[in-house]
C-alpha positions in Angstrom: 181.0 -37.8 54.7 184.3 -37.7 56.6 185.0 -34.0 55.9 181.1 -33.9 58.1 181.8 -35.3 60.8 185.2 -34.2 60.9 183.6 -30.1 61.4 180.9 -31.6 63.7 183.7 -33.2 66.2 185.3 -29.8 65.9 182.2 -27.7 66.2 181.1 -30.0 69.8 184.8 -29.5 71.2 184.6 -25.5 70.5 181.2 -25.6 71.8 182.4 -27.9 75.0 185.4 -25.2 75.5 183.2 -22.3 75.3 180.9 -24.5 77.9 184.2 -24.6 80.6 185.0 -21.0 79.9 188.3 -21.4 78.0 187.0 -19.8 75.4 184.9 -16.6 74.8 181.5 -17.3 73.5 180.3 -15.3 70.4 178.2 -12.7 70.4 176.9 -11.7 67.0 176.7 -8.0 68.6 180.7 -8.5 69.1 180.8 -8.7 65.8 180.6 -5.0 65.2 184.4 -3.5 64.4 185.9 -1.2 67.2 188.6 1.1 66.7 190.9 2.7 68.7 191.2 6.2 67.5 193.2 7.7 70.8 197.0 7.6 71.4 197.7 4.0 72.5 199.7 5.8 75.4 196.0 6.7 76.9 195.0 3.0 76.1 197.7 1.8 78.3 197.3 5.1 80.9 193.3 4.1 81.1 194.4 0.2 81.4 196.3 1.1 84.2 193.2 3.0 85.7 190.8 0.0 85.1 193.7 -2.2 86.6 194.3 -0.2 90.1 190.9 0.2 90.7 189.8 -3.4 89.8 187.3 -2.6 87.5 188.2 -5.7 85.5 186.8 -9.1 86.7 188.0 -7.6 90.6 191.6 -6.6 89.6 192.1 -10.7 89.1 193.4 -9.7 85.3 197.1 -8.4 85.0 197.7 -5.5 82.8 199.0 -7.9 80.0 196.8 -9.1 79.3 194.0 -6.7 79.5 196.2 -5.1 77.3 195.3 -8.3 75.0 192.0 -8.1 75.5 191.8 -4.3 74.9 194.3 -4.9 71.8 191.9 -7.3 70.1 189.0 -5.1 70.8 189.7 -2.2 69.2 192.4 -3.5 66.8 195.8 -1.8 68.2 199.0 -3.2 69.1 199.6 -2.5 73.1 203.3 -3.4 73.5 205.2 -2.7 76.2 202.6 -1.3 78.8 204.9 -1.4 81.5 207.4 0.5 79.7 204.8 3.5 78.9 203.2 3.0 82.3 207.2 4.3 83.7 207.2 6.9 81.1 204.0 8.1 82.4 205.7 8.3 86.0 208.6 10.3 84.3 206.4 13.0 83.3 207.1 16.2 85.3 203.7 18.1 85.1 201.6 18.3 88.3 199.3 15.6 86.9 200.8 12.7 85.6 197.2 11.2 83.8 197.1 13.3 81.2 194.2 11.2 79.2 192.5 10.6 82.4 192.4 14.3 83.1 190.8 15.6 80.2 188.7 13.0 79.9 187.4 14.0 83.4 187.0 17.5 82.6 185.4 16.6 79.1 182.6 14.6 81.0 182.3 17.7 83.7 182.1 19.9 80.4 179.7 17.5 79.1 177.5 17.5 82.3 177.2 21.1 82.5 176.3 22.1 78.9 173.5 18.8 79.5 171.9 20.8 82.5 172.2 24.1 80.6 170.1 22.4 78.0 167.8 21.0 80.3 169.2 17.7 80.1 169.9 17.4 76.7 173.2 16.8 74.7 174.6 17.2 71.2 178.5 16.2 70.2 179.6 18.4 67.9 
């Protein structure tokens, strides 16, 4: 009986923390596993872009905290975000945002192909 009361007390404490926003709410859909299959550098480039544009929490979340969240979501360890960013800044090409450039190019190509096929797009 004591164990049962302990479990109930713990569950109530966790519920209070979720209500207060200390712990995130658990959603059944979030149980689905996602995996980042690109380069970690690409994910860091995306993180800095999202941070720069204040896309998450109106910019009130730092890059390191955002990296922790993405690490948890995508099951990848992101180390030394700032060092990766500094390496991106040292790139010598015309554009230093390789991944974002690739995203832009491929998304535009997808839209063109979709237009040519009457609005339909099929992944290969």
